[in-house]
ZABA-910676 format. One record per residue (C-alpha): residue number from 0; x, y, z; residue in three letters. Coordinates in Angstrom, 1 decimal. Layout:
<nodes>
   n      x      y      z res
 NUM      X      Y      Z ALA
...
</nodes>
This chain:
<nodes>
   n      x      y      z res
   0  134.8 -153.1   12.0 UNK
   1  136.7 -154.0    8.8 UNK
   2  139.2 -151.4    8.5 UNK
   3  140.9 -153.1    5.0 UNK
   4  138.4 -154.5    3.0 UNK
   5  141.4 -156.1    1.1 UNK
   6  144.9 -156.3   -0.4 UNK
   7  147.0 -156.3   -3.8 UNK
   8  150.1 -158.3   -2.4 UNK
   9  151.2 -156.1    0.4 UNK
  10  149.6 -152.7   -0.4 UNK
  11  145.8 -152.4    1.4 UNK
  12  142.9 -151.5    0.5 UNK
  13  140.9 -149.7    3.2 UNK
  14  137.4 -150.0    3.4 UNK
  15  137.3 -146.3    4.5 UNK
  16  138.7 -144.5    1.4 UNK
  17  136.3 -146.9   -0.8 UNK
  18  133.1 -145.9    0.7 UNK
  19  133.7 -142.5    0.8 UNK
  20  134.7 -142.6   -3.2 UNK
  21  131.2 -144.5   -3.3 UNK
  22  129.4 -141.6   -1.4 UNK
  23  131.6 -139.1   -4.0 UNK
  24  129.7 -141.0   -6.8 UNK
  25  126.1 -141.1   -5.1 UNK
  26  126.3 -136.8   -4.4 UNK
  27  127.3 -136.5   -8.0 UNK
  28  124.9 -138.4   -9.6 UNK
  29  122.2 -136.8   -7.7 UNK
  30  123.5 -133.0   -8.4 UNK
  31  123.8 -134.5  -12.5 UNK
  32  120.2 -135.7  -11.6 UNK
  33  118.7 -132.5  -10.3 UNK
  34  120.7 -130.6  -12.0 UNK
  35  118.0 -130.0  -14.9 UNK
  36  115.7 -128.7  -12.4 UNK
  37  117.6 -125.3  -12.5 UNK
  38  118.4 -125.5  -16.2 UNK
  39  121.8 -126.6  -16.3 UNK
  40  123.2 -129.4  -18.1 UNK
  41  124.0 -131.9  -16.1 UNK
  42  127.9 -132.2  -17.4 UNK
  43  128.7 -128.8  -16.4 UNK
  44  127.5 -129.8  -13.0 UNK
  45  129.5 -132.2  -12.9 UNK
  46  132.8 -131.2  -13.9 UNK
  47  131.7 -127.7  -11.7 UNK
  48  131.0 -130.2   -8.9 UNK
  49  133.9 -131.9   -8.5 UNK
  50  136.3 -128.8   -8.8 UNK
  51  134.5 -127.9   -5.4 UNK
  52  134.6 -132.0   -3.8 UNK
  53  138.7 -131.0   -4.7 UNK
  54  138.9 -127.5   -3.2 UNK
  55  136.5 -129.2    0.4 UNK
  56  138.8 -132.2    0.7 UNK
  57  142.0 -130.4    0.5 UNK
  58  139.9 -128.0    3.5 UNK
  59  139.4 -131.1    5.3 UNK
  60  142.8 -132.0    5.3 UNK
  61  144.6 -129.3    6.2 UNK
  62  142.0 -128.3    8.8 UNK
  63  143.0 -131.9   10.6 UNK
  64  146.4 -131.3   10.2 UNK
  65  146.3 -128.1   12.1 UNK
  66  144.7 -129.5   14.6 UNK
  67  146.6 -132.1   15.1 UNK
  68  149.6 -131.0   14.2 UNK
  69  151.4 -130.6   17.9 UNK
  70  150.3 -133.9   19.2 UNK
  71  151.0 -136.2   16.1 UNK
  72  152.1 -135.2   12.5 UNK
  73  154.7 -133.1   13.9 UNK
  74  156.7 -136.4   15.1 UNK
  75  155.8 -138.3   11.8 UNK
  76  157.4 -137.9    8.2 UNK
  77  156.0 -135.2    6.1 UNK
  78  154.5 -137.1    3.7 UNK
  79  152.4 -138.2    6.4 UNK
  80  150.3 -135.6    5.9 UNK
  81  149.4 -136.3    2.4 UNK
  82  148.1 -139.8    3.8 UNK
  83  144.0 -139.8    3.1 UNK
  84  143.9 -143.4    3.4 UNK
  85  142.8 -144.1    6.7 UNK
  86  140.5 -141.0    6.9 UNK
  87  141.9 -137.4    8.8 UNK
  88  139.4 -135.1    7.4 UNK
  89  137.3 -132.2    9.2 UNK
  90  134.1 -131.2    7.6 UNK
  91  134.0 -127.8    8.4 UNK
  92  137.5 -127.1    6.9 UNK
  93  136.5 -128.5    3.5 UNK
  94  133.7 -125.5    3.7 UNK
  95  136.0 -122.9    3.8 UNK
  96  137.8 -124.2    1.0 UNK
  97  134.9 -125.2   -1.7 UNK
  98  132.7 -122.1   -0.8 UNK
  99  135.0 -119.2   -2.0 UNK
 100  135.9 -121.9   -4.8 UNK
 101  132.8 -123.0   -5.4 UNK
 102  131.3 -119.3   -6.4 UNK
 103  134.5 -119.1   -8.3 UNK
 104  134.1 -122.0  -10.3 UNK
 105  130.4 -121.4  -11.2 UNK
 106  130.8 -118.2  -12.4 UNK
 107  134.0 -119.8  -15.0 UNK
 108  131.3 -122.6  -16.2 UNK
 109  128.1 -120.0  -17.0 UNK
 110  126.5 -121.7  -13.7 UNK
 111  123.9 -119.7  -12.0 UNK
 112  126.0 -119.5   -8.3 UNK
 113  122.7 -120.1   -6.0 UNK
 114  120.8 -122.5   -7.6 UNK
 115  124.2 -124.2   -8.1 UNK
 116  124.5 -124.4   -4.6 UNK
 117  121.5 -125.5   -3.4 UNK
 118  122.0 -128.0   -6.2 UNK
 119  124.9 -129.2   -4.0 UNK
 120  124.0 -128.8   -1.0 UNK
 121  121.2 -131.4   -1.2 UNK
 122  124.1 -133.6   -2.9 UNK
 123  126.6 -133.3   -0.3 UNK
 124  124.8 -134.8    2.4 UNK
 125  124.0 -138.0    0.4 UNK
 126  127.5 -138.6    0.0 UNK
 127  128.6 -137.6    3.8 UNK
 128  125.4 -139.5    4.9 UNK
 129  127.3 -142.9    3.1 UNK
 130  130.9 -141.9    4.1 UNK
 131  130.1 -142.3    7.4 UNK
 132  129.7 -145.9    7.2 UNK
 133  133.1 -145.7    6.0 UNK
 134  134.2 -144.0    9.0 UNK
 135  132.1 -146.9   11.3 UNK
 136  134.5 -149.3    9.5 UNK
 137  137.6 -148.1    9.7 UNK
 138  136.8 -147.3   13.7 UNK
 139  137.3 -143.3   13.1 UNK
 140  134.8 -140.5   15.4 UNK
 141  133.9 -143.7   17.4 UNK
 142  131.5 -143.1   20.6 UNK
 143  132.0 -143.1   23.9 UNK
 144  132.8 -145.8   26.7 UNK
 145  129.3 -146.7   28.3 UNK
 146  130.0 -146.7   31.5 UNK
 147  127.3 -147.8   33.8 UNK
 148  127.5 -147.1   38.1 UNK
 149  128.9 -149.9   40.0 UNK
 150  125.2 -150.5   41.5 UNK
 151  124.0 -151.6   38.0 UNK
 152  127.1 -153.1   37.3 UNK
 153  127.0 -155.5   40.9 UNK
 154  123.1 -156.4   39.5 UNK
 155  124.2 -157.3   35.6 UNK
 156  127.7 -158.9   37.0 UNK
 157  126.6 -163.1   35.8 UNK
 158  125.5 -161.3   32.6 UNK
 159  128.6 -161.6   30.7 UNK
 160  127.8 -158.1   29.9 UNK
 161  129.6 -156.2   31.8 UNK
 162  132.8 -154.8   31.7 UNK
 163  135.7 -153.6   34.1 UNK
 164  138.4 -150.9   33.4 UNK
 165  141.3 -150.3   35.4 UNK
 166  144.1 -147.9   34.4 UNK
 167  146.6 -150.7   34.4 UNK
 168  144.9 -152.3   31.8 UNK
 169  146.1 -149.8   29.2 UNK
 170  149.7 -149.5   27.6 UNK
 171  151.5 -146.4   29.7 UNK
 172  154.4 -144.0   28.2 UNK
 173  157.6 -144.1   30.3 UNK
 174  155.7 -145.7   33.4 UNK
 175  152.5 -143.3   33.2 UNK
 176  148.8 -143.9   32.7 UNK
 177  147.4 -143.2   29.2 UNK
 178  146.8 -140.2   28.0 UNK
 179  142.8 -141.3   27.8 UNK
 180  143.1 -143.2   31.8 UNK
 181  144.8 -140.1   32.9 UNK
 182  142.1 -137.4   32.4 UNK
 183  139.6 -139.4   33.8 UNK
 184  138.4 -138.9   37.1 UNK
 185  138.2 -142.1   38.4 UNK
 186  140.9 -144.3   36.7 UNK
 187  143.4 -141.5   37.0 UNK
 188  143.1 -142.1   40.6 UNK
 189  143.5 -145.6   40.5 UNK
 190  139.6 -147.0   40.5 UNK
 191  137.9 -148.8   38.7 UNK
 192  134.9 -148.2   36.4 UNK
 193  132.2 -150.8   34.6 UNK
 194  131.4 -150.6   31.1 UNK
 195  128.2 -152.5   29.8 UNK
 196  127.5 -154.1   26.5 UNK
 197  124.0 -154.2   25.0 UNK
 198  121.5 -154.1   21.8 UNK
 199  123.6 -150.8   20.9 UNK
 200  127.0 -150.1   21.7 UNK
 201  129.7 -151.2   19.3 UNK
 202  133.2 -153.4   20.1 UNK
 203  135.6 -152.8   17.5 UNK
 204  138.4 -155.3   18.3 UNK
 205  140.1 -155.5   15.0 UNK
 206  144.2 -154.5   15.1 UNK
 207  143.3 -151.6   11.9 UNK
 208  141.3 -149.8   13.8 UNK
 209  141.4 -146.6   14.2 UNK
 210  140.8 -146.6   17.9 UNK
 211  143.1 -145.6   21.0 UNK
 212  144.3 -148.7   22.5 UNK
 213  141.9 -147.5   25.6 UNK
 214  139.0 -147.8   23.4 UNK
 215  139.4 -151.6   21.3 UNK
 216  137.0 -154.4   23.5 UNK
 217  135.0 -151.9   25.5 UNK
 218  131.0 -151.2   24.3 UNK
 219  131.2 -147.8   22.6 UNK
 220  128.1 -145.9   22.2 UNK
 221  127.0 -145.6   18.1 UNK
 222  128.0 -142.5   17.1 UNK
 223  129.1 -143.3   13.7 UNK
 224  125.8 -144.9   12.8 UNK
 225  124.3 -141.9   14.6 UNK
 226  126.1 -139.6   12.5 UNK
 227  125.1 -141.7    8.9 UNK
 228  121.2 -141.9    9.8 UNK
 229  121.0 -138.2   11.0 UNK
 230  122.5 -137.1    7.9 UNK
 231  120.8 -138.8    5.2 UNK
 232  117.7 -137.9    7.6 UNK
 233  118.9 -134.2    6.7 UNK
 234  118.7 -135.7    3.4 UNK
 235  115.7 -136.7    3.0 UNK
 236  114.5 -133.2    4.6 UNK
 237  116.3 -130.9    1.7 UNK
 238  115.2 -133.3   -0.6 UNK
 239  111.5 -132.9   -0.6 UNK
 240  112.0 -129.6   -0.5 UNK
 241  114.3 -128.7   -2.9 UNK
 242  111.5 -128.3   -5.4 UNK
 243  109.1 -125.8   -3.1 UNK
 244  112.1 -123.6   -2.5 UNK
 245  112.9 -123.6   -5.8 UNK
 246  111.6 -119.8   -6.2 UNK
 247  113.9 -118.9   -3.3 UNK
 248  117.4 -119.4   -4.2 UNK
 249  120.5 -119.8   -1.7 UNK
 250  117.3 -121.2    1.0 UNK
 251  118.4 -124.7    0.9 UNK
 252  122.1 -124.0    1.5 UNK
 253  120.1 -121.8    4.1 UNK
 254  118.7 -124.9    5.6 UNK
 255  121.7 -127.4    5.4 UNK
 256  123.5 -125.0    7.5 UNK
 257  120.4 -125.2   10.1 UNK
 258  120.1 -129.5   10.1 UNK
 259  123.7 -130.1    9.8 UNK
 260  124.9 -128.6   12.3 UNK
 261  122.3 -129.2   14.9 UNK
 262  122.4 -132.6   13.8 UNK
 263  126.6 -132.2   14.5 UNK
 264  126.3 -130.3   17.5 UNK
 265  123.8 -132.8   19.3 UNK
 266  125.9 -135.9   18.1 UNK
 267  129.8 -135.2   18.9 UNK
 268  127.8 -135.4   22.9 UNK
 269  128.1 -139.6   21.8 UNK
 270  131.5 -139.1   20.6 UNK
 271  134.9 -140.1   22.4 UNK
 272  137.5 -139.9   19.9 UNK
 273  140.0 -137.8   21.9 UNK
 274  141.8 -136.4   18.6 UNK
 275  139.2 -134.2   18.2 UNK
 276  140.3 -131.7   20.7 UNK
 277  137.9 -129.3   23.2 UNK
 278  138.2 -126.1   23.1 UNK
 279  136.0 -125.4   26.7 UNK
 280  136.1 -127.5   29.6 UNK
 281  133.8 -129.5   31.6 UNK
 282  132.5 -127.1   33.3 UNK
 283  131.5 -124.9   30.8 UNK
 284  128.0 -123.2   31.9 UNK
 285  125.0 -124.7   29.7 UNK
 286  126.6 -127.3   27.6 UNK
 287  129.3 -128.8   28.9 UNK
 288  132.5 -129.3   27.9 UNK
 289  132.7 -128.2   23.7 UNK
 290  134.5 -130.1   20.8 UNK
 291  135.9 -128.2   17.7 UNK
 292  132.8 -129.3   16.0 UNK
 293  130.9 -128.0   18.4 UNK
 294  132.1 -124.5   18.9 UNK
 295  131.7 -123.4   15.1 UNK
 296  128.2 -124.9   14.9 UNK
 297  127.3 -123.0   18.0 UNK
 298  126.7 -120.1   16.2 UNK
 299  126.1 -121.5   12.8 UNK
 300  122.7 -122.4   13.3 UNK
 301  121.1 -119.0   14.3 UNK
 302  123.0 -117.4   11.9 UNK
 303  122.1 -119.2    8.9 UNK
 304  118.4 -119.6   10.3 UNK
 305  117.9 -115.7   10.4 UNK
 306  119.3 -116.0    6.7 UNK
 307  116.7 -118.8    5.9 UNK
 308  113.6 -116.6    7.6 UNK
 309  114.9 -113.4    5.1 UNK
 310  115.1 -115.5    2.1 UNK
 311  111.6 -117.2    3.0 UNK
 312  109.9 -113.3    3.6 UNK
 313  111.9 -112.0    0.3 UNK
 314  111.3 -114.3   -2.2 UNK
 315  107.4 -115.4   -0.1 UNK
 316  105.1 -114.0   -3.4 UNK
 317  107.0 -116.4   -5.6 UNK
 318  106.6 -119.1   -2.8 UNK
 319  102.7 -118.3   -2.4 UNK
 320  102.1 -118.2   -5.9 UNK
 321  104.4 -121.8   -6.4 UNK
 322  101.7 -123.3   -3.9 UNK
 323   99.2 -122.3   -6.1 UNK
 324   99.8 -123.2   -9.5 UNK
 325  102.0 -126.3   -9.0 UNK
 326  101.6 -127.3  -12.8 UNK
 327  103.8 -124.6  -13.3 UNK
 328  106.1 -125.4  -11.3 UNK
 329  106.7 -129.1  -12.9 UNK
 330  107.3 -127.5  -16.8 UNK
 331  111.0 -128.9  -17.8 UNK
 332  113.6 -126.1  -17.9 UNK
 333  115.5 -126.2  -20.8 UNK
 334  119.6 -127.4  -19.9 UNK
 335  122.2 -124.6  -20.5 UNK
 336  125.1 -126.2  -22.0 UNK
 337  128.6 -124.5  -22.6 UNK
 338  128.4 -125.4  -26.1 UNK
 339  128.7 -122.9  -29.3 UNK
 340  125.6 -122.0  -29.9 UNK
 341  122.8 -123.9  -31.9 UNK
 342  122.8 -123.0  -35.0 UNK
 343  126.6 -123.7  -35.7 UNK
 344  125.5 -126.8  -34.1 UNK
 345  123.0 -127.8  -37.0 UNK
 346  123.8 -129.4  -40.2 UNK
 347  123.2 -129.1  -43.4 UNK
 348  119.8 -131.2  -43.7 UNK
 349  118.9 -129.2  -40.6 UNK
 350  119.3 -125.8  -42.0 UNK
 351  117.8 -126.6  -45.5 UNK
 352  114.4 -128.1  -43.5 UNK
 353  114.3 -125.0  -41.4 UNK
 354  114.7 -122.7  -44.5 UNK
 355  111.8 -125.0  -46.3 UNK
 356  109.6 -124.5  -43.0 UNK
 357  110.7 -120.6  -43.2 UNK
 358  109.6 -120.6  -46.5 UNK
 359  106.0 -122.0  -46.5 UNK
 360  105.2 -120.2  -43.7 UNK
 361  105.8 -116.5  -45.5 UNK
 362  103.3 -115.2  -47.3 UNK
 363  102.7 -115.0  -50.9 UNK
 364  103.4 -111.9  -53.0 UNK
 365  100.5 -112.4  -54.9 UNK
 366   97.9 -113.4  -52.2 UNK
 367   95.1 -110.2  -51.5 UNK
 368   96.5 -108.3  -48.4 UNK
 369   94.0 -109.4  -45.3 UNK
 370   91.1 -108.0  -44.5 UNK
 371   91.1 -106.2  -41.2 UNK
 372   87.4 -106.2  -39.4 UNK
 373   86.4 -103.2  -38.0 UNK
 374   85.1 -102.7  -34.9 UNK
 375   81.5 -102.0  -33.4 UNK
 376   80.9 -100.3  -31.4 UNK
 377   83.3  -97.5  -29.4 UNK
 378   84.7 -100.1  -26.5 UNK
 379   85.3 -102.9  -29.2 UNK
 380   88.7 -102.3  -29.4 UNK
 381   89.5 -102.3  -25.5 UNK
 382   87.6 -105.8  -25.0 UNK
</nodes>
């Protein structure tokens, strides 16, 4: 697509980094805007979210480097471990570090942990949906080659949409086929496969795109747009439910771990980038070959769904009362701030005005005592 946005001299500015930054800003803006709903100062929420984001970024990078250490980073200079300009993150790795840091720093900022997690859960999805567009621009997390059978290729041979894929068309290492051709049951034997370009396939031609040479100039399934759109739909669902679930703290966080892993598990079947790795073989029952992210997503969904059902049941009365009286939920919460107490922040003019108001409201010493009405019947006091 467009891996490099522009260059300053010999220093390239990668589109991936710029788009991810836009996603971070959008997520932070949403968290700041939604913080008042739970009675938290917007600036405190942004400060907390930035710290959680940094922790998540570190965790995402650590898991990616560990996952690709033997095949990539062990052969590169050590400083490439810190090179984030071209991608190289695993979302679930960020979760492992962001969660404990979030709990710790929320207490330090005086922010209620569970409601804050709910606010950030929605903002994370907004930022992630935008960040996935960066993957599209860079050619990262790309889809599988859109192969068709020989009969379809023969029928469409004059359309110009058929691409012939051969083992010998790709670079070799020490005279051996590339690792992708070697893993393909047809290409590894010297056979031929056919790919078809359609309206929904993507083709990457840039030399700077983060694809293996085997996938360049081939029609690929639209994995990156599917990921971006799917996450944005998850964001819309959670954003629409955030007020309704406000009286069940952690429910939105549990819903995040139901929606996102389900989406991620399904969209992985579109992806073709071999760098993500697999934990099972193609003969694995029911699900077939599972990627690392699918293996993590699979147990998360039932656990998160059970937690969500438990939370909804535990807070059912509060949720029912909220639905019965929607007007009460619209009352704006007073944001809590970590600043000094309000009395210390008031100026002399405000203090004088309060003193005058208190003096005016206090009863006069010369005023006669108020007359107390006597009950007209024995039960009047209890009425």
